[in-house]
VOSENU-52922 format. One record per residue: residue in one letter; chain; y, x, z of N, C-alpha, C, O, CB in turn. Coordinates in nm, 2 decimals. Glycine has a CB too. Layout:
BEGIN
aa  ch  n.py  n.px  n.pz  ca.py  ca.px  ca.pz  c.py  c.px  c.pz  o.py  o.px  o.pz  cb.py  cb.px  cb.pz
A  A  Y  X  Z  Y  X  Z  Y  X  Z  Y  X  Z  Y  X  Z
...
***
This chain:
BEGIN
aa  ch  n.py  n.px  n.pz  ca.py  ca.px  ca.pz  c.py  c.px  c.pz  o.py  o.px  o.pz  cb.py  cb.px  cb.pz
M  A  -0.13  0.08  0.00  0.00  0.00  0.00  0.13  0.09  0.00  0.13  0.20  0.05  0.01  -0.09  0.12
T  A  0.23  0.04  -0.06  0.35  0.11  -0.07  0.43  0.08  0.06  0.41  -0.01  0.14  0.43  0.07  -0.20
K  A  0.51  0.18  0.08  0.60  0.17  0.21  0.69  0.04  0.21  0.70  -0.03  0.31  0.70  0.29  0.21
A  A  0.74  0.01  0.09  0.82  -0.11  0.08  0.74  -0.24  0.11  0.79  -0.33  0.19  0.88  -0.13  -0.06
L  A  0.62  -0.24  0.06  0.53  -0.36  0.08  0.49  -0.37  0.23  0.48  -0.48  0.28  0.41  -0.36  0.00
L  A  0.46  -0.25  0.30  0.44  -0.26  0.44  0.55  -0.30  0.52  0.53  -0.38  0.62  0.40  -0.13  0.48
E  A  0.67  -0.26  0.49  0.79  -0.30  0.56  0.81  -0.45  0.55  0.85  -0.52  0.65  0.90  -0.23  0.50
K  A  0.79  -0.50  0.43  0.81  -0.64  0.41  0.71  -0.73  0.48  0.74  -0.84  0.53  0.80  -0.67  0.26
M  A  0.58  -0.68  0.48  0.47  -0.74  0.56  0.51  -0.75  0.71  0.50  -0.85  0.77  0.34  -0.66  0.54
I  A  0.55  -0.63  0.76  0.59  -0.62  0.91  0.70  -0.73  0.93  0.69  -0.80  1.03  0.63  -0.47  0.95
L  A  0.81  -0.73  0.86  0.91  -0.83  0.87  0.86  -0.97  0.87  0.91  -1.05  0.96  1.00  -0.81  0.77
E  A  0.77  -1.00  0.78  0.72  -1.14  0.78  0.63  -1.16  0.90  0.64  -1.27  0.96  0.63  -1.16  0.65
E  A  0.55  -1.07  0.95  0.47  -1.10  1.06  0.55  -1.11  1.19  0.50  -1.16  1.29  0.36  -1.01  1.06
T  A  0.67  -1.06  1.20  0.75  -1.07  1.32  0.84  -1.18  1.33  0.91  -1.19  1.43  0.83  -0.95  1.34
K  A  0.85  -1.26  1.22  0.96  -1.37  1.21  0.95  -1.47  1.33  1.06  -1.49  1.39  0.93  -1.46  1.08
N  A  0.85  -1.51  1.38  0.84  -1.62  1.49  0.81  -1.57  1.61  0.77  -1.65  1.70  0.75  -1.72  1.45
L  A  0.82  -1.44  1.64  0.77  -1.39  1.77  0.89  -1.40  1.87  1.00  -1.41  1.84  0.72  -1.24  1.76
T  A  0.84  -1.40  1.99  0.94  -1.41  2.11  1.02  -1.28  2.12  0.97  -1.18  2.08  0.87  -1.43  2.24
P  A  1.13  -1.29  2.19  1.21  -1.16  2.21  1.13  -1.06  2.28  1.14  -0.94  2.26  1.33  -1.18  2.29
E  A  1.04  -1.10  2.38  0.95  -1.01  2.45  0.86  -0.93  2.36  0.84  -0.81  2.37  0.88  -1.07  2.56
A  A  0.80  -1.01  2.27  0.70  -0.95  2.17  0.78  -0.85  2.08  0.73  -0.74  2.05  0.62  -1.07  2.08
L  A  0.89  -0.89  2.04  0.97  -0.80  1.95  1.00  -0.68  2.02  1.00  -0.57  1.96  1.10  -0.87  1.91
Q  A  1.03  -0.69  2.15  1.08  -0.57  2.23  0.94  -0.48  2.24  0.95  -0.36  2.23  1.14  -0.61  2.38
E  A  0.83  -0.54  2.26  0.71  -0.45  2.26  0.69  -0.38  2.12  0.66  -0.26  2.12  0.57  -0.54  2.29
I  A  0.71  -0.45  2.01  0.70  -0.39  1.88  0.80  -0.27  1.87  0.76  -0.16  1.82  0.72  -0.49  1.77
L  A  0.92  -0.29  1.90  1.02  -0.20  1.90  0.99  -0.08  1.98  1.02  0.04  1.95  1.15  -0.25  1.94
D  A  0.93  -0.11  2.10  0.89  0.01  2.19  0.79  0.09  2.12  0.79  0.22  2.13  0.83  -0.04  2.33
F  A  0.69  0.02  2.05  0.58  0.09  1.99  0.64  0.17  1.88  0.59  0.28  1.86  0.47  0.00  1.95
I  A  0.73  0.13  1.80  0.78  0.20  1.69  0.85  0.32  1.74  0.84  0.43  1.69  0.88  0.11  1.60
R  A  0.93  0.31  1.84  1.00  0.43  1.90  0.90  0.53  1.96  0.92  0.65  1.94  1.09  0.39  2.02
F  A  0.79  0.49  2.01  0.68  0.58  2.06  0.61  0.65  1.94  0.58  0.77  1.95  0.58  0.50  2.13
K  A  0.60  0.58  1.83  0.53  0.64  1.72  0.63  0.75  1.65  0.58  0.85  1.60  0.50  0.54  1.61
K  A  0.76  0.71  1.66  0.86  0.81  1.60  0.86  0.94  1.69  0.87  1.05  1.64  1.00  0.74  1.59
L  A  0.86  0.91  1.81  0.86  1.03  1.91  0.74  1.12  1.89  0.74  1.24  1.90  0.87  0.98  2.06
K  A  0.62  1.05  1.87  0.49  1.11  1.86  0.50  1.20  1.73  0.46  1.32  1.73  0.37  1.00  1.86
V  A  0.54  1.14  1.62  0.55  1.21  1.49  0.65  1.33  1.50  0.62  1.43  1.44  0.59  1.11  1.39
S  A  0.77  1.32  1.56  0.87  1.41  1.58  0.80  1.53  1.67  0.83  1.64  1.64  0.99  1.35  1.65
A  A  0.73  1.50  1.77  0.68  1.60  1.86  0.58  1.68  1.78  0.58  1.80  1.79  0.62  1.54  1.98
K  A  0.49  1.62  1.70  0.39  1.69  1.62  0.46  1.78  1.52  0.42  1.90  1.52  0.31  1.59  1.55
E  A  0.56  1.73  1.45  0.63  1.82  1.36  0.70  1.94  1.42  0.70  2.04  1.36  0.73  1.75  1.30
S  A  0.76  1.92  1.54  0.82  2.02  1.62  0.72  2.12  1.66  0.74  2.24  1.65  0.90  1.96  1.73
F  A  0.61  2.08  1.71  0.50  2.17  1.75  0.45  2.25  1.63  0.43  2.37  1.64  0.39  2.08  1.82
E  A  0.42  2.19  1.53  0.37  2.26  1.41  0.47  2.36  1.36  0.43  2.47  1.32  0.34  2.16  1.29
S  A  0.60  2.32  1.37  0.71  2.42  1.32  0.72  2.54  1.42  0.73  2.65  1.37  0.84  2.35  1.32
E  A  0.70  2.52  1.54  0.71  2.61  1.64  0.58  2.71  1.63  0.59  2.83  1.65  0.72  2.54  1.79
I  A  0.47  2.66  1.60  0.34  2.74  1.57  0.36  2.83  1.45  0.33  2.95  1.45  0.22  2.64  1.55
K  A  0.41  2.77  1.34  0.44  2.85  1.23  0.54  2.96  1.25  0.52  3.07  1.20  0.50  2.77  1.12
R  A  0.64  2.94  1.34  0.75  3.03  1.37  0.68  3.14  1.45  0.71  3.26  1.43  0.87  2.97  1.44
E  A  0.60  3.11  1.55  0.52  3.20  1.63  0.44  3.29  1.56  0.43  3.41  1.58  0.44  3.13  1.73
L  A  0.36  3.23  1.46  0.27  3.31  1.38  0.34  3.41  1.29  0.30  3.52  1.27  0.18  3.22  1.28
S  A  0.46  3.36  1.24  0.55  3.45  1.16  0.59  3.57  1.24  0.59  3.68  1.20  0.66  3.37  1.11
N  A  0.63  3.54  1.37  0.68  3.65  1.45  0.57  3.75  1.49  0.60  3.87  1.50  0.75  3.60  1.57
L  A  0.45  3.69  1.51  0.34  3.76  1.54  0.30  3.87  1.42  0.26  3.98  1.44  0.23  3.67  1.57
G  A  0.31  3.81  1.30  0.29  3.90  1.19  0.39  4.01  1.18  0.36  4.12  1.14  0.29  3.83  1.06
E  A  0.52  3.99  1.21  0.62  4.08  1.21  0.60  4.19  1.31  0.60  4.31  1.29  0.75  4.02  1.24
L  A  0.57  4.14  1.44  0.54  4.24  1.55  0.41  4.31  1.52  0.41  4.43  1.57  0.52  4.17  1.69
S  A  0.31  4.27  1.45  0.19  4.33  1.42  0.24  4.45  1.32  0.20  4.57  1.33  0.08  4.23  1.35
S  A  0.32  4.41  1.22  0.36  4.52  1.12  0.43  4.63  1.19  0.41  4.75  1.17  0.45  4.47  1.01
I  A  0.52  4.60  1.28  0.60  4.69  1.36  0.50  4.79  1.43  0.52  4.91  1.43  0.69  4.62  1.46
H  A  0.41  4.72  1.50  0.31  4.80  1.59  0.23  4.90  1.49  0.22  5.02  1.51  0.20  4.69  1.67
L  A  0.19  4.85  1.38  0.11  4.94  1.29  0.19  5.05  1.23  0.14  5.16  1.21  0.04  4.86  1.18
E  A  0.31  5.02  1.20  0.40  5.12  1.15  0.42  5.24  1.26  0.42  5.35  1.22  0.53  5.05  1.11
E  A  0.44  5.19  1.39  0.46  5.28  1.49  0.34  5.37  1.51  0.34  5.49  1.54  0.49  5.22  1.61
E  A  0.23  5.30  1.51  0.09  5.36  1.53  0.07  5.47  1.43  0.02  5.58  1.46  -0.02  5.26  1.51
F  A  0.10  5.45  1.30  0.08  5.54  1.19  0.19  5.62  1.15  0.18  5.67  1.04  0.03  5.47  1.08
A  A  0.30  5.63  1.23  0.42  5.69  1.20  0.40  5.84  1.15  0.44  5.89  1.05  0.51  5.68  1.31
D  A  0.33  5.91  1.24  0.30  6.05  1.21  0.16  6.08  1.19  0.10  6.19  1.23  0.35  6.13  1.31
Y  A  0.10  5.99  1.12  -0.05  5.99  1.09  -0.09  6.13  1.03  -0.18  6.20  1.07  -0.09  5.87  0.99
K  A  -0.01  6.17  0.92  -0.05  6.29  0.85  -0.04  6.42  0.93  -0.13  6.50  0.92  0.04  6.31  0.73
E  A  0.06  6.42  1.02  0.07  6.53  1.11  -0.04  6.53  1.21  -0.09  6.64  1.24  0.21  6.53  1.18
R  A  -0.07  6.42  1.27  -0.17  6.42  1.37  -0.32  6.44  1.32  -0.40  6.50  1.38  -0.16  6.29  1.45
Y  A  -0.33  6.39  1.21  -0.48  6.39  1.15  -0.48  6.46  1.02  -0.50  6.41  0.91  -0.53  6.24  1.12
T  A  -0.45  6.60  1.03  -0.45  6.68  0.90  -0.59  6.69  0.85  -0.69  6.69  0.92  -0.40  6.82  0.92
R  A  -0.60  6.70  0.71  -0.73  6.72  0.66  -0.75  6.86  0.64  -0.66  6.94  0.60  -0.76  6.64  0.53
E  A  -0.88  6.90  0.67  -0.91  7.04  0.65  -0.99  7.07  0.53  -1.02  7.19  0.51  -0.98  7.08  0.77
***
């Protein structure tokens, strides 16, 4: 189903509900939006952390092998 059709169906289904029932639906919608937002934020944070980890690993490897040729000369 398309988003537009779903929105239309939701509006139709809510037409004769009590204010209390509508409030529950509104609360649920807000909960779902927060949940999606939190998930997106978490995924973004994980990607940023992994990116930083990659940078830190590169720095560590560069430092580890900075004077490799001098320390491990070939005979």
